[in-house]
C-alpha positions in Angstrom: 115.5 85.5 94.2 117.6 85.3 97.3 119.8 88.4 96.8 120.6 91.1 94.3 123.9 92.9 94.3 125.5 95.7 92.4 129.2 96.0 91.8 130.6 99.5 92.4 133.6 99.0 90.2 133.0 102.4 88.5 133.7 104.3 91.7 137.0 106.2 92.2 137.8 104.3 95.4 140.1 101.3 95.1 137.9 99.3 97.6 135.9 96.5 96.2 132.5 97.8 97.4 129.4 95.8 96.8 125.9 97.2 97.4 123.1 94.9 98.6 120.1 96.0 96.6 118.0 93.2 98.2 118.8 90.3 100.4 116.3 87.8 101.9 116.9 86.5 105.4 115.7 82.9 105.9 115.0 80.8 109.1 115.2 77.3 107.6 112.8 77.4 104.7 110.8 80.4 106.0 111.6 83.9 104.8 111.6 86.2 107.8 113.0 89.5 106.4 114.4 91.5 103.5 117.5 93.7 103.8 117.9 96.6 101.3 120.5 99.3 100.7 119.8 100.6 97.2 122.6 103.2 97.1 126.0 103.7 98.8 124.7 106.8 100.7 121.3 105.3 101.8 120.8 103.6 105.1 120.3 99.9 105.5 116.6 99.0 105.8 115.2 95.8 107.2 111.6 94.8 106.3 110.1 92.0 108.4 108.1 89.2 106.7 105.3 87.6 108.7 104.0 84.1 107.8 101.2 82.0 109.3 101.4 78.4 110.2 101.0 77.4 106.5 103.9 79.6 105.4 101.5 82.0 103.7 103.3 85.3 103.4 101.7 88.5 104.9 102.7 92.0 103.7 106.1 93.2 104.9 106.0 95.4 108.0 108.2 97.0 110.6 110.8 98.9 108.7 114.0 99.2 110.8 116.6 101.8 109.8 120.1 100.9 110.9 121.8 103.0 113.6 124.8 105.1 112.9 127.8 102.8 113.1 129.9 105.7 114.5 127.8 106.0 117.7 
């Protein structure tokens, strides 16, 4: 799976708002991170994926919470 999205068509706002439930970030054929935002009010979270020289995936580490865009 590369990405999973949810349509927010049931909201009262007229904006076509899509939520990214999970998006994988690739560097060539190597996955390097996963971006998640499960709900409209939750913050964006980035999980880093570490691989070795054989592309063996290690557990995700280093969760980064996005800064406030209004700052």
